[in-house]
A tleap script that builds the chain and sets N, CA, C and O, in Angstrom:
source leaprc.protein.ff14SB
mol = sequence {
  NMET MET VAL ASN GLU LEU ASN HIE ARG VAL
  LYS ASN THR LEU ALA THR VAL GLN SER VAL
  VAL GLU LEU THR LEU ARG GLN GLY ARG PRO
  THR PRO ARG SER SER GLY CILE
}
set mol.1.N position { 127.302 92.855 68.870 }
set mol.1.CA position { 127.535 93.156 70.280 }
set mol.1.C position { 126.865 94.477 70.666 }
set mol.1.O position { 126.298 94.590 71.753 }
set mol.2.N position { 126.928 95.459 69.795 }
set mol.2.CA position { 126.269 96.731 70.088 }
set mol.2.C position { 124.758 96.558 70.168 }
set mol.2.O position { 124.093 97.227 70.958 }
set mol.3.N position { 124.215 95.657 69.346 }
set mol.3.CA position { 122.770 95.417 69.358 }
set mol.3.C position { 122.358 94.831 70.702 }
set mol.3.O position { 121.314 95.195 71.243 }
set mol.4.N position { 123.167 93.928 71.242 }
set mol.4.CA position { 122.858 93.346 72.549 }
set mol.4.C position { 122.842 94.411 73.634 }
set mol.4.O position { 121.973 94.400 74.506 }
set mol.5.N position { 123.790 95.323 73.582 }
set mol.5.CA position { 123.833 96.407 74.572 }
set mol.5.C position { 122.618 97.311 74.423 }
set mol.5.O position { 122.031 97.729 75.421 }
set mol.6.N position { 122.239 97.615 73.197 }
set mol.6.CA position { 121.069 98.455 72.952 }
set mol.6.C position { 119.805 97.775 73.469 }
set mol.6.O position { 118.975 98.416 74.112 }
set mol.7.N position { 119.654 96.480 73.192 }
set mol.7.CA position { 118.496 95.740 73.693 }
set mol.7.C position { 118.442 95.774 75.213 }
set mol.7.O position { 117.372 95.943 75.798 }
set mol.8.N position { 119.590 95.614 75.847 }
set mol.8.CA position { 119.664 95.640 77.307 }
set mol.8.C position { 119.212 96.993 77.845 }
set mol.8.O position { 118.441 97.057 78.803 }
set mol.9.N position { 119.684 98.058 77.240 }
set mol.9.CA position { 119.311 99.404 77.700 }
set mol.9.C position { 117.832 99.679 77.486 }
set mol.9.O position { 117.182 100.283 78.340 }
set mol.10.N position { 117.295 99.241 76.353 }
set mol.10.CA position { 115.870 99.448 76.080 }
set mol.10.C position { 115.028 98.689 77.100 }
set mol.10.O position { 114.044 99.223 77.612 }
set mol.11.N position { 115.406 97.455 77.397 }
set mol.11.CA position { 114.664 96.671 78.381 }
set mol.11.C position { 114.714 97.336 79.749 }
set mol.11.O position { 113.706 97.375 80.453 }
set mol.12.N position { 115.871 97.859 80.133 }
set mol.12.CA position { 115.989 98.550 81.418 }
set mol.12.C position { 115.107 99.790 81.451 }
set mol.12.O position { 114.451 100.061 82.457 }
set mol.13.N position { 115.089 100.537 80.362 }
set mol.13.CA position { 114.270 101.744 80.297 }
set mol.13.C position { 112.794 101.399 80.402 }
set mol.13.O position { 112.052 102.051 81.136 }
set mol.14.N position { 112.364 100.378 79.674 }
set mol.14.CA position { 110.959 99.975 79.724 }
set mol.14.C position { 110.583 99.469 81.114 }
set mol.14.O position { 109.473 99.726 81.581 }
set mol.15.N position { 111.477 98.763 81.774 }
set mol.15.CA position { 111.206 98.283 83.126 }
set mol.15.C position { 111.046 99.457 84.084 }
set mol.15.O position { 110.197 99.423 84.974 }
set mol.16.N position { 111.860 100.495 83.904 }
set mol.16.CA position { 111.754 101.683 84.747 }
set mol.16.C position { 110.423 102.387 84.517 }
set mol.16.O position { 109.753 102.782 85.471 }
set mol.17.N position { 110.044 102.543 83.262 }
set mol.17.CA position { 108.766 103.187 82.937 }
set mol.17.C position { 107.609 102.384 83.524 }
set mol.17.O position { 106.674 102.958 84.083 }
set mol.18.N position { 107.668 101.076 83.401 }
set mol.18.CA position { 106.605 100.227 83.935 }
set mol.18.C position { 106.493 100.394 85.447 }
set mol.18.O position { 105.386 100.449 85.983 }
set mol.19.N position { 107.622 100.475 86.135 }
set mol.19.CA position { 107.606 100.650 87.585 }
set mol.19.C position { 106.974 101.978 87.972 }
set mol.19.O position { 106.184 102.043 88.914 }
set mol.20.N position { 107.317 103.028 87.253 }
set mol.20.CA position { 106.751 104.347 87.544 }
set mol.20.C position { 105.244 104.339 87.321 }
set mol.20.O position { 104.494 104.898 88.121 }
set mol.21.N position { 104.802 103.714 86.246 }
set mol.21.CA position { 103.367 103.647 85.958 }
set mol.21.C position { 102.642 102.871 87.052 }
set mol.21.O position { 101.577 103.289 87.506 }
set mol.22.N position { 103.207 101.748 87.478 }
set mol.22.CA position { 102.573 100.956 88.525 }
set mol.22.C position { 102.473 101.745 89.822 }
set mol.22.O position { 101.443 101.701 90.495 }
set mol.23.N position { 103.528 102.462 90.179 }
set mol.23.CA position { 103.493 103.269 91.400 }
set mol.23.C position { 102.450 104.374 91.293 }
set mol.23.O position { 101.748 104.667 92.261 }
set mol.24.N position { 102.352 104.978 90.128 }
set mol.24.CA position { 101.373 106.045 89.921 }
set mol.24.C position { 99.955 105.506 90.057 }
set mol.24.O position { 99.107 106.138 90.686 }
set mol.25.N position { 99.696 104.343 89.471 }
set mol.25.CA position { 98.355 103.762 89.543 }
set mol.25.C position { 98.008 103.347 90.971 }
set mol.25.O position { 96.846 103.426 91.368 }
set mol.26.N position { 98.987 102.910 91.738 }
set mol.26.CA position { 98.736 102.502 93.125 }
set mol.26.C position { 98.342 103.681 93.995 }
set mol.26.O position { 97.612 103.516 94.972 }
set mol.27.N position { 98.818 104.867 93.650 }
set mol.27.CA position { 98.536 106.043 94.471 }
set mol.27.C position { 97.114 106.541 94.267 }
set mol.27.O position { 96.659 107.405 95.017 }
set mol.28.N position { 96.420 106.036 93.300 }
set mol.28.CA position { 95.028 106.403 93.095 }
set mol.28.C position { 94.863 107.526 92.099 }
set mol.28.O position { 95.797 107.927 91.404 }
set mol.29.N position { 93.638 108.018 92.057 }
set mol.29.CA position { 93.302 109.060 91.084 }
set mol.29.C position { 93.825 110.421 91.537 }
set mol.29.O position { 94.020 110.650 92.731 }
set mol.30.N position { 94.052 111.320 90.586 }
set mol.30.CA position { 94.490 112.675 90.962 }
set mol.30.C position { 93.383 113.422 91.692 }
set mol.30.O position { 92.204 113.099 91.550 }
set mol.31.N position { 93.764 114.400 92.457 }
set mol.31.CA position { 92.772 115.188 93.189 }
set mol.31.C position { 91.956 116.019 92.205 }
set mol.31.O position { 92.452 116.353 91.128 }
set mol.32.N position { 90.712 116.359 92.553 }
set mol.32.CA position { 89.880 117.173 91.644 }
set mol.32.C position { 90.543 118.502 91.284 }
set mol.32.O position { 90.368 119.005 90.174 }
set mol.33.N position { 91.308 119.074 92.230 }
set mol.33.CA position { 91.953 120.351 91.968 }
set mol.33.C position { 92.959 120.226 90.823 }
set mol.33.O position { 93.007 121.092 89.950 }
set mol.34.N position { 93.764 119.155 90.819 }
set mol.34.CA position { 94.783 119.025 89.778 }
set mol.34.C position { 94.188 118.563 88.450 }
set mol.34.O position { 94.753 118.850 87.395 }
set mol.35.N position { 93.055 117.852 88.480 }
set mol.35.CA position { 92.479 117.364 87.232 }
set mol.35.C position { 91.637 118.426 86.529 }
set mol.35.O position { 91.267 118.249 85.368 }
set mol.36.N position { 91.329 119.527 87.216 }
set mol.36.CA position { 90.493 120.556 86.623 }
set mol.36.C position { 91.252 121.562 85.792 }
set mol.36.O position { 90.653 122.483 85.236 }
set mol.37.N position { 92.542 121.407 85.698 }
set mol.37.CA position { 93.356 122.387 84.966 }
set mol.37.C position { 93.230 122.178 83.476 }
set mol.37.O position { 93.843 122.908 82.697 }
savepdb mol mol.pdb
quit
């Protein structure tokens, strides 16, 4: 039962990370000012 809960939490975390990555990619490339650091 604990393994099922752990799997559920890991899947939720990965889904959140995937959403953040997709949103970041949709916003386009970083500005030259921020990429020059």
